[in-house]
C-alpha positions as a Markdown table, in Angstrom:
| # | Residue | x | y | z |
|---|---|---|---|---|
| 1 | Met | 15.4 | -42.9 | 42.9 |
| 2 | Asn | 17.1 | -40.5 | 45.3 |
| 3 | Arg | 15.5 | -37.2 | 46.4 |
| 4 | Ala | 17.4 | -35.1 | 43.8 |
| 5 | Gly | 16.3 | -37.5 | 41.0 |
| 6 | Arg | 12.6 | -37.3 | 42.1 |
| 7 | Leu | 12.8 | -33.5 | 42.3 |
| 8 | Phe | 14.2 | -33.4 | 38.7 |
| 9 | Ala | 11.5 | -35.6 | 37.5 |
| 10 | Val | 8.8 | -33.5 | 39.1 |
| 11 | Leu | 10.3 | -30.3 | 37.5 |
| 12 | Ala | 10.4 | -32.0 | 34.1 |
| 13 | Leu | 6.8 | -33.0 | 34.4 |
| 14 | Leu | 5.7 | -29.5 | 35.3 |
| 15 | Ala | 7.7 | -28.0 | 32.5 |
| 16 | Gly | 6.1 | -30.4 | 30.0 |
| 17 | Ser | 2.7 | -29.5 | 31.3 |
| 18 | Ala | 3.4 | -25.8 | 31.0 |
| 19 | Trp | 4.6 | -26.3 | 27.4 |
| 20 | Ser | 1.6 | -28.3 | 26.5 |
| 21 | Ala | -0.7 | -25.7 | 28.0 |
| 22 | Gln | 0.8 | -23.1 | 25.6 |
| 23 | Ala | 1.0 | -25.4 | 22.5 |
| 24 | Glu | -1.3 | -23.2 | 20.3 |
| 25 | Ser | 0.0 | -22.0 | 16.9 |
| 26 | Leu | -1.4 | -19.8 | 14.2 |
| 27 | Ile | -1.7 | -20.5 | 10.5 |
| 28 | Ala | -2.7 | -17.5 | 8.5 |
| 29 | Ala | -3.2 | -16.7 | 4.8 |
| 30 | Met | -4.4 | -13.8 | 2.7 |
| 31 | Ser | -6.8 | -13.5 | -0.2 |
| 32 | Ser | -4.1 | -11.6 | -2.1 |
| 33 | His | -0.6 | -10.3 | -1.5 |
| 34 | Gln | -0.7 | -7.5 | -4.0 |
| 35 | Ile | -3.0 | -4.6 | -4.8 |
| 36 | Leu | -2.7 | -3.1 | -8.3 |
| 37 | Ile | -3.4 | 0.6 | -8.7 |
| 38 | Thr | -5.0 | 1.4 | -12.1 |
| 39 | Ser | -6.6 | 4.5 | -13.6 |
| 40 | Asn | -10.1 | 3.7 | -12.0 |
| 41 | Tyr | -8.7 | 2.5 | -8.7 |
| 42 | Thr | -11.0 | 3.5 | -5.7 |
| 43 | Gly | -9.5 | 1.4 | -3.0 |
| 44 | Ser | -9.5 | -2.3 | -2.3 |
| 45 | Gln | -10.1 | -4.9 | 0.3 |
| 46 | Leu | -8.0 | -7.9 | 1.4 |
| 47 | Thr | -9.1 | -10.7 | 3.8 |
| 48 | Val | -6.9 | -12.4 | 6.3 |
| 49 | Phe | -7.9 | -16.0 | 7.0 |
| 50 | Gly | -6.5 | -18.0 | 9.9 |
| 51 | Val | -6.8 | -21.1 | 12.1 |
| 52 | Val | -5.7 | -21.8 | 15.6 |
| 53 | Glu | -4.0 | -25.2 | 15.8 |
| 54 | Arg | -3.9 | -26.9 | 19.2 |
| 55 | Asp | -1.6 | -29.6 | 20.2 |
| 56 | Gly | -3.3 | -32.9 | 21.0 |
| 57 | Arg | -2.2 | -32.7 | 24.6 |
| 58 | Thr | -3.4 | -29.1 | 25.1 |
| 59 | Val | -6.0 | -28.9 | 27.8 |
| 60 | Ala | -9.1 | -26.7 | 27.1 |
| 61 | Arg | -8.7 | -23.1 | 28.2 |
| 62 | Ala | -11.2 | -21.4 | 30.5 |
| 63 | Asp | -10.9 | -18.2 | 28.6 |
| 64 | Pro | -12.0 | -17.9 | 24.9 |
| 65 | Tyr | -9.5 | -17.1 | 22.2 |
| 66 | Asp | -9.1 | -13.5 | 21.0 |
| 67 | Ile | -7.4 | -12.3 | 17.8 |
| 68 | Val | -5.8 | -8.9 | 17.1 |
| 69 | Val | -4.8 | -8.1 | 13.6 |
| 70 | Thr | -2.6 | -5.1 | 13.0 |
| 71 | Ala | -1.9 | -3.9 | 9.4 |
| 72 | Arg | 0.6 | -1.2 | 9.0 |
| 73 | Gly | 1.9 | 0.5 | 5.9 |
| 74 | Pro | 5.1 | 2.2 | 4.6 |
| 75 | Arg | 7.1 | 4.0 | 7.3 |
| 76 | Arg | 8.0 | 7.6 | 6.9 |
| 77 | Met | 9.1 | 10.6 | 8.9 |
| 78 | Leu | 5.9 | 12.5 | 9.8 |
| 79 | Leu | 5.8 | 16.1 | 10.8 |
| 80 | Val | 2.9 | 17.6 | 12.8 |
| 81 | Arg | 2.7 | 21.4 | 13.1 |
| 82 | Glu | 0.4 | 23.3 | 15.4 |
| 83 | Lys | -1.1 | 26.5 | 14.2 |
| 84 | Glu | -1.6 | 29.5 | 16.5 |
| 85 | Arg | -3.4 | 32.7 | 15.8 |
| 86 | Leu | -1.2 | 35.9 | 15.8 |
| 87 | Gly | -3.5 | 38.8 | 15.2 |
| 88 | Pro | -5.5 | 38.4 | 12.0 |
| 89 | Ile | -3.3 | 35.5 | 10.7 |
| 90 | Trp | -2.5 | 31.9 | 11.6 |
| 91 | Ile | 1.1 | 30.8 | 11.8 |
| 92 | Asn | 3.0 | 27.6 | 12.6 |
| 93 | Arg | 4.4 | 27.9 | 16.1 |
| 94 | Thr | 5.4 | 24.5 | 17.4 |
| 95 | Gln | 6.0 | 21.1 | 15.8 |
| 96 | Arg | 6.9 | 17.5 | 16.5 |
| 97 | Arg | 8.6 | 14.9 | 14.3 |
| 98 | Phe | 7.6 | 11.3 | 14.4 |
| 99 | Pro | 10.3 | 9.2 | 12.8 |
| 100 | Asp | 9.7 | 5.8 | 11.3 |
| 101 | Ser | 5.9 | 6.2 | 11.6 |
| 102 | Ser | 3.4 | 4.2 | 9.6 |
| 103 | Leu | 1.3 | 6.0 | 7.0 |
| 104 | Phe | -1.4 | 3.3 | 7.2 |
| 105 | Leu | -2.6 | 1.6 | 10.3 |
| 106 | Thr | -5.5 | -0.7 | 10.9 |
| 107 | Val | -6.1 | -2.5 | 14.2 |
| 108 | Ala | -8.9 | -5.2 | 14.1 |
| 109 | Ser | -10.1 | -7.4 | 16.9 |
| 110 | Asn | -13.0 | -9.8 | 17.6 |
| 111 | Arg | -14.1 | -7.6 | 20.5 |
| 112 | Pro | -13.0 | -4.3 | 22.1 |
| 113 | Leu | -9.3 | -4.3 | 23.1 |
| 114 | Ser | -10.3 | -3.2 | 26.6 |
| 115 | Glu | -12.1 | -6.5 | 27.0 |
| 116 | Ile | -9.1 | -8.5 | 25.7 |
| 117 | Met | -6.2 | -7.1 | 27.7 |
| 118 | Ser | -5.3 | -4.5 | 30.3 |
| 119 | Pro | -4.0 | -1.1 | 29.3 |
| 120 | Glu | -0.6 | -2.1 | 30.6 |
| 121 | Thr | -0.5 | -5.1 | 28.3 |
| 122 | Ala | -1.7 | -3.1 | 25.3 |
| 123 | Leu | 1.1 | -0.6 | 26.0 |
| 124 | Arg | 3.7 | -3.2 | 26.4 |
| 125 | Glu | 2.6 | -5.1 | 23.3 |
| 126 | Arg | 2.0 | -1.9 | 21.3 |
| 127 | Ile | -1.5 | -2.8 | 20.5 |
| 128 | Gly | -4.0 | -0.2 | 19.3 |
| 129 | Leu | -3.8 | 3.1 | 17.4 |
| 130 | Glu | -2.4 | 5.0 | 20.3 |
| 131 | Asn | 0.2 | 2.4 | 21.3 |
| 132 | Ala | 1.4 | 1.2 | 17.9 |
| 133 | Gln | 3.3 | 4.5 | 17.2 |
| 134 | Lys | 4.7 | 4.9 | 20.7 |
| 135 | Met | 8.3 | 6.0 | 20.7 |
| 136 | Lys | 10.9 | 3.6 | 22.1 |
| 137 | Asp | 12.2 | 6.4 | 24.4 |
| 138 | Ala | 10.0 | 6.2 | 27.5 |
| 139 | Gly | 10.8 | 9.8 | 28.4 |
| 140 | Leu | 9.3 | 11.1 | 25.2 |
| 141 | Asp | 6.2 | 9.1 | 25.8 |
| 142 | Leu | 5.7 | 10.9 | 29.1 |
| 143 | Asp | 5.9 | 14.3 | 27.5 |
| 144 | Leu | 2.4 | 15.7 | 27.5 |
| 145 | Thr | 3.2 | 18.0 | 24.5 |
| 146 | Thr | 4.4 | 15.0 | 22.5 |
| 147 | Ser | 1.3 | 13.0 | 23.4 |
| 148 | Arg | -0.9 | 15.8 | 22.3 |
| 149 | Phe | 0.8 | 16.0 | 18.9 |
| 150 | Gln | 0.6 | 12.3 | 18.6 |
| 151 | Ala | -3.1 | 12.4 | 19.2 |
| 152 | Gly | -3.4 | 15.1 | 16.6 |
| 153 | Leu | -1.5 | 12.9 | 14.1 |
| 154 | Ile | -3.8 | 10.0 | 14.7 |
| 155 | Arg | -6.9 | 12.2 | 14.3 |
| 156 | Ile | -5.6 | 13.6 | 11.0 |
| 157 | Leu | -4.9 | 10.2 | 9.6 |
| 158 | Glu | -8.2 | 8.9 | 10.8 |
| 159 | Glu | -10.0 | 11.6 | 8.9 |
| 160 | Arg | -8.1 | 10.6 | 5.8 |
| 161 | Gly | -9.2 | 7.0 | 6.2 |
| 162 | Leu | -5.6 | 5.8 | 6.8 |
| 163 | Tyr | -6.0 | 5.0 | 10.4 |
| 164 | Leu | -8.8 | 2.7 | 11.5 |
| 165 | Ala | -9.7 | 0.8 | 14.7 |
| 166 | Glu | -12.2 | -2.1 | 14.1 |
| 167 | Glu | -13.4 | -3.4 | 17.4 |
| 168 | Arg | -15.5 | -6.1 | 15.7 |
| 169 | Gly | -13.2 | -6.5 | 12.6 |
| 170 | Val | -12.3 | -10.1 | 13.3 |
| 171 | Thr | -15.0 | -12.8 | 12.9 |
| 172 | Phe | -14.6 | -16.3 | 14.3 |
| 173 | Leu | -16.2 | -18.7 | 11.8 |
| 174 | Ser | -15.8 | -21.5 | 14.4 |
| 175 | Ser | -14.0 | -21.8 | 17.7 |
| 176 | Thr | -10.6 | -21.9 | 15.9 |
| 177 | Val | -11.2 | -20.4 | 12.4 |
| 178 | Phe | -11.3 | -16.7 | 11.9 |
| 179 | Ser | -11.3 | -14.1 | 9.1 |
| 180 | Ala | -10.6 | -10.3 | 9.1 |
| 181 | Pro | -11.1 | -8.0 | 6.1 |
| 182 | Ile | -8.6 | -5.2 | 5.7 |
| 183 | Asn | -9.9 | -2.1 | 3.8 |
| 184 | Val | -7.2 | -0.3 | 1.9 |
| 185 | Pro | -8.4 | 3.2 | 0.8 |
| 186 | Ala | -7.4 | 4.9 | -2.5 |
| 187 | Thr | -5.3 | 7.3 | -0.5 |
| 188 | Ala | -3.0 | 4.6 | 0.8 |
| 189 | Pro | 0.5 | 5.0 | -0.5 |
| 190 | Thr | 2.4 | 2.5 | -2.6 |
| 191 | Gly | 4.8 | 0.3 | -0.9 |
| 192 | Ser | 5.1 | -2.8 | 1.4 |
| 193 | Tyr | 2.6 | -3.4 | 4.2 |
| 194 | Glu | 3.0 | -5.8 | 7.1 |
| 195 | Ile | 0.2 | -7.7 | 8.9 |
| 196 | Asp | 0.7 | -8.9 | 12.5 |
| 197 | Ile | -1.7 | -11.5 | 13.8 |
| 198 | Val | -1.6 | -12.3 | 17.6 |
| 199 | Leu | -3.6 | -14.9 | 19.4 |
| 200 | Tyr | -4.6 | -14.1 | 23.0 |
| 201 | Ala | -6.4 | -16.0 | 25.8 |
| 202 | Gly | -7.1 | -14.3 | 29.1 |
| 203 | Gly | -5.1 | -11.3 | 28.0 |
| 204 | Val | -1.9 | -13.4 | 27.5 |
| 205 | Pro | -0.3 | -13.7 | 24.0 |
| 206 | Leu | -0.1 | -17.3 | 22.9 |
| 207 | Ala | 1.0 | -17.2 | 19.3 |
| 208 | Arg | 1.9 | -14.8 | 16.6 |
| 209 | Gln | 2.0 | -14.9 | 12.8 |
| 210 | Thr | 3.1 | -12.3 | 10.3 |
| 211 | Thr | 2.5 | -11.8 | 6.6 |
| 212 | Asn | 2.6 | -9.0 | 4.2 |
| 213 | Phe | 1.2 | -7.4 | 1.0 |
| 214 | Glu | 2.2 | -4.6 | -1.3 |
| 215 | Val | 0.4 | -1.8 | -3.1 |
| 216 | Val | 1.9 | -1.1 | -6.6 |
| 217 | Lys | 1.0 | 0.9 | -9.6 |
| 218 | Ser | 0.2 | -0.9 | -12.8 |
| 219 | Gly | -0.5 | -0.2 | -16.5 |
| 220 | Met | -0.1 | 3.4 | -17.7 |
| 221 | Glu | 0.3 | 4.7 | -14.1 |
| 222 | Gln | 3.3 | 2.5 | -13.6 |
| 223 | Arg | 4.9 | 3.4 | -16.9 |
| 224 | Leu | 4.5 | 7.1 | -16.2 |
| 225 | Ala | 5.9 | 6.8 | -12.7 |
| 226 | Ser | 8.9 | 4.8 | -14.0 |
| 227 | Gly | 9.5 | 7.3 | -16.8 |
| 228 | Ala | 9.4 | 10.2 | -14.3 |
| 229 | His | 12.2 | 8.5 | -12.2 |
| 230 | Glu | 14.3 | 7.1 | -15.0 |
| 231 | Trp | 14.2 | 10.0 | -17.5 |
| 232 | Pro | 13.2 | 13.1 | -15.4 |
| 233 | Leu | 14.5 | 15.7 | -18.0 |
| 234 | Ile | 12.5 | 14.1 | -20.9 |
| 235 | Tyr | 9.5 | 13.6 | -18.6 |
| 236 | Gly | 9.6 | 17.3 | -17.7 |
| 237 | Leu | 9.9 | 18.5 | -21.3 |
| 238 | Val | 7.1 | 16.3 | -22.5 |
| 239 | Thr | 4.9 | 17.6 | -19.6 |
| 240 | Val | 5.6 | 21.2 | -20.6 |
| 241 | Leu | 4.9 | 20.5 | -24.3 |
| 242 | Met | 1.6 | 18.8 | -23.4 |
| 243 | Ala | 0.6 | 21.7 | -21.3 |
| 244 | Leu | 1.4 | 24.2 | -24.1 |
| 245 | Leu | -0.5 | 22.0 | -26.6 |
| 246 | Leu | -3.6 | 21.7 | -24.4 |
| 247 | Gly | -3.5 | 25.5 | -23.7 |
| 248 | Trp | -3.4 | 26.2 | -27.4 |
| 249 | Leu | -6.2 | 23.8 | -28.2 |
| 250 | Ala | -8.3 | 25.4 | -25.4 |
| 251 | Ser | -7.8 | 28.8 | -26.9 |
| 252 | Val | -8.8 | 27.6 | -30.4 |
| 253 | Val | -11.9 | 25.8 | -29.1 |
| 254 | Phe | -13.2 | 28.7 | -26.9 |
| 255 | Arg | -12.0 | 31.5 | -29.2 |
| 256 | Arg | -14.7 | 34.1 | -29.9 |
| 257 | Asp | -14.7 | 35.3 | -33.5 |
């Protein structure tokens, strides 16, 4: 074998070793792919189950596995206004729009993100509450005013239970099997939700798996919502008549003779 042939063989061997060293894959499943909203709905919980599959030729890694699960809900245009006091009253002075923003966001990991990856990696991979909603325009991300409004947006949605960071939200049942509960509050909007599961080792992403679920209305709530959209005029008339009827009944019941 000439020198060029030996060099090609060495490169092929190194490439095969590098591939085998990254031969992990993720297999994930959910306890349910649908949440039904009924009249007594107070929120729900889903669980993500997963397993890390390793190729038989994969050498053991010095760093342990880490899992980050990001669940995000329907995307909308969100508007954040800042109030300022003008004399005895408060008025809206400045505002920022955040297009294509998630109304629901949960980031769960098996340990704090700062121990899993560097801030640069978290920013690049858009991991964490602060980074998941970062705009694609880097110039806007450097705007201190925009960053302040974004922090306010996250704080408001956290107070409503729609944004949540769970630093110990992922549990390894064994060295390769894990589970992560996802709490969906009653205030979560209907629509499609996406779950992104990423496997890390030493701060380097190794594998990724995505799945989804949806929140839908059922029973009487679904029929009322469908009727309001399909027959808005009839729905409005019926609502007015019911209000008049209830008002008349209240006047009869509480009438003083």
